[in-house]
C-alpha positions in Angstrom: 28.9 96.9 -85.9 31.1 94.7 -88.1 33.1 95.0 -91.2 32.1 93.0 -94.3 34.8 91.1 -96.1 33.4 91.8 -99.6 33.0 95.6 -99.5 34.9 96.3 -96.3 32.0 98.6 -95.2 30.9 98.8 -91.6 27.4 97.5 -91.1 25.1 96.6 -88.2 24.1 93.0 -87.7 22.1 91.2 -85.0 24.3 90.3 -82.0 23.5 86.6 -82.4 25.0 86.7 -85.9 28.4 87.7 -84.7 28.3 85.0 -82.0 27.3 82.2 -84.4 29.8 83.3 -87.1 32.7 83.4 -84.7 31.8 80.4 -82.5 31.2 78.1 -85.4 33.9 79.6 -87.6 31.6 80.4 -90.5 34.1 82.7 -92.0 33.2 81.6 -95.6 30.0 83.6 -95.1 30.0 87.3 -95.2 28.2 89.2 -92.5 26.0 91.1 -94.9 24.2 87.9 -95.9 23.7 86.6 -92.3 21.4 89.4 -91.2 19.6 90.6 -94.3 16.8 92.3 -92.6 17.5 94.1 -89.3 14.7 95.9 -87.4 16.3 98.6 -85.3 14.4 101.4 -83.5 12.2 103.3 -85.9 12.1 100.6 -88.6 8.5 99.6 -88.0 7.3 103.2 -88.3 9.2 103.7 -91.5 7.6 100.5 -92.9 4.1 101.7 -91.9 4.9 105.1 -93.4 5.8 103.4 -96.7 9.5 104.3 -96.6 10.4 100.5 -96.6 8.5 98.1 -98.8 7.9 94.3 -99.0 9.8 94.0 -102.2 12.9 95.5 -100.7 12.8 93.2 -97.7 12.0 90.1 -99.8 14.9 90.9 -102.2 17.4 91.1 -99.4 16.2 87.8 -97.9 16.2 85.9 -101.2 19.6 87.2 -102.1 21.1 86.3 -98.8 19.6 82.8 -99.0 20.9 82.3 -102.5 24.5 83.5 -101.6 24.8 81.4 -98.5 23.2 78.2 -99.9 25.6 78.3 -102.9 28.7 78.0 -100.6 27.2 75.8 -97.8 26.3 72.1 -97.5 23.6 72.8 -95.0 21.7 76.0 -94.3 20.1 76.7 -91.0 17.9 79.8 -90.5 17.1 81.0 -87.0 13.8 82.9 -86.5 13.7 85.0 -83.4 10.7 84.2 -81.1 7.5 82.6 -82.3 6.6 82.1 -86.0 4.5 85.3 -86.1 7.3 87.6 -85.1 7.9 90.1 -87.9 4.2 90.4 -88.8 4.3 94.1 -88.1 6.5 94.5 -91.2 4.7 91.7 -93.1 7.7 89.5 -92.9 7.1 87.0 -90.1 9.2 83.8 -89.6 6.6 81.5 -91.2 6.3 83.7 -94.3 10.1 83.8 -94.7 10.2 80.0 -94.4 7.6 79.7 -97.1 9.4 82.2 -99.3 12.7 80.2 -99.2 11.1 76.7 -99.2 12.3 75.7 -95.7 10.7 73.4 -93.2 10.4 74.6 -89.6 11.5 73.1 -86.3 9.5 74.5 -83.4 11.1 75.0 -80.0 8.7 75.0 -77.0 9.4 75.6 -73.3 9.2 72.8 -70.9 5.8 71.6 -69.8 2.9 69.8 -71.4 -0.3 71.6 -71.5 1.0 75.1 -71.9 3.7 74.0 -74.2 1.3 72.3 -76.5 -1.1 75.3 -76.5 1.8 77.5 -77.6 2.8 75.0 -80.3 -0.8 75.0 -81.6 -0.7 78.8 -82.1 2.5 78.4 -84.0 1.2 75.5 -86.0 -1.8 77.5 -87.2 0.4 80.3 -88.6 2.6 77.7 -90.3 -0.4 76.1 -91.8 -1.7 79.4 -93.1 1.5 80.0 -95.0 1.8 76.4 -96.2 5.0 75.6 -94.2 5.7 72.0 -93.1 6.7 71.5 -89.5 9.6 69.1 -89.5 9.6 68.4 -85.8 9.4 69.8 -82.3 12.1 70.3 -79.6 10.9 70.8 -76.0 13.4 73.0 -74.1 14.1 73.5 -70.4 12.3 70.4 -69.2 12.3 69.7 -65.5 14.8 66.9 -65.0 12.4 64.9 -62.8 9.7 65.1 -65.5 11.9 64.4 -68.5 10.6 60.9 -69.3 7.0 61.9 -68.6 7.3 65.0 -70.9 9.0 63.0 -73.6 6.3 60.2 -73.5 3.2 62.4 -73.5 4.4 65.1 -75.8 5.2 62.4 -78.4 1.7 61.1 -78.0 0.1 64.5 -78.3 2.1 65.4 -81.4 0.9 62.3 -83.2 -2.4 64.0 -84.0 -0.5 66.4 -86.2 1.8 63.8 -87.6 4.8 65.8 -86.3 7.7 64.0 -84.5 9.2 65.0 -81.2 12.9 65.5 -82.1 14.1 65.7 -78.5 13.8 67.2 -75.0 16.4 69.3 -73.4 16.6 69.2 -69.6 16.8 72.4 -67.6 20.3 72.2 -66.1 21.4 75.4 -64.4 25.0 75.0 -65.6 24.0 75.1 -69.2 23.5 78.9 -68.8 26.9 79.4 -67.1 30.3 80.0 -68.7 32.9 77.3 -68.8 36.7 77.7 -68.6 36.6 76.9 -72.4 34.6 80.1 -72.9 37.2 82.1 -70.9 39.8 80.6 -73.2 38.0 81.9 -76.3 37.4 85.3 -74.8 41.0 85.9 -73.9 42.3 83.9 -76.9 44.6 81.7 -74.8 44.9 78.2 -73.3 44.8 76.9 -69.8 48.4 76.4 -68.5 47.4 73.1 -66.7 44.5 70.8 -66.3 43.0 71.7 -69.7 41.6 68.3 -70.7 40.1 67.7 -67.2 38.8 71.1 -66.3 38.1 72.9 -69.7 34.4 72.2 -69.4 34.0 73.1 -65.8 31.3 75.7 -65.4 31.0 78.7 -63.1 27.9 80.7 -62.3 27.8 84.3 -63.5 28.0 85.5 -59.9 30.9 83.1 -59.2 33.5 85.3 -60.9 35.7 87.7 -58.9 38.0 90.3 -60.2 41.1 90.7 -58.0 41.9 94.4 -57.6 42.8 94.4 -53.9 45.9 93.7 -51.8 47.2 90.1 -51.2 45.9 90.2 -47.6 42.4 91.2 -48.8 42.5 88.6 -51.5 43.4 85.9 -49.0 40.6 87.0 -46.7 38.2 86.9 -49.7 39.5 83.5 -50.6 38.4 82.1 -47.3 35.1 83.7 -47.3 34.0 82.9 -50.9 32.6 79.5 -52.0 35.1 77.0 -53.2 33.7 77.2 -56.7 34.8 80.7 -57.4 36.6 81.9 -60.6 39.2 84.6 -59.9 40.6 87.0 -62.5 43.6 89.1 -62.0 46.0 91.1 -64.2 49.1 89.4 -65.5 51.4 91.7 -63.6 50.0 90.5 -60.3 53.0 88.3 -59.4 52.1 88.5 -55.8 48.8 86.7 -56.5 
């Protein structure tokens, strides 16, 4: 739940909307236009029962697109999942792209055969709605197969006339929080070593909340791996 800046009403938005708005400081865009159609529990049943119509959904999407594009230099629309997601309410990602005149960039998981097969299914839906595929990005590529995947996926996509925009290697630390993330969460700055250690990553299981005595903490300190991130309350002067 968030509060809109225009009407000061409390509305529900997708969790990714809040993350993107705050992280990229998109404060010139109001929340109500960043998540025009939300599909909570019971929404699909209401649609099938006729309580929600196509015109209502389309109006919300077109209005949001118009409002954001008027105050932005570039507009990026994120479609959850594959391009057919949303078909149950007759508003899938490919149809929305066609509605607002947007090209689509497809994201595929690492691999070659299975990745291309998934891309073909998505391409057919895009083709059905008359949407141009601007390019493909292959995500979570095994580092040892990076060059191979890049070479052969580029060749495979040539039959469609679609470029491979890039490959992203599957690095474990990419899914781990860095000290810079901790700074943002607590709205503070590192007291020392910021420039050198701000982008140091820690695994999700590498965090440890200190709620014990000093002696227990010291014992824990010797037992835990060296790459452990400790949290303690500001009043713990003994720590």
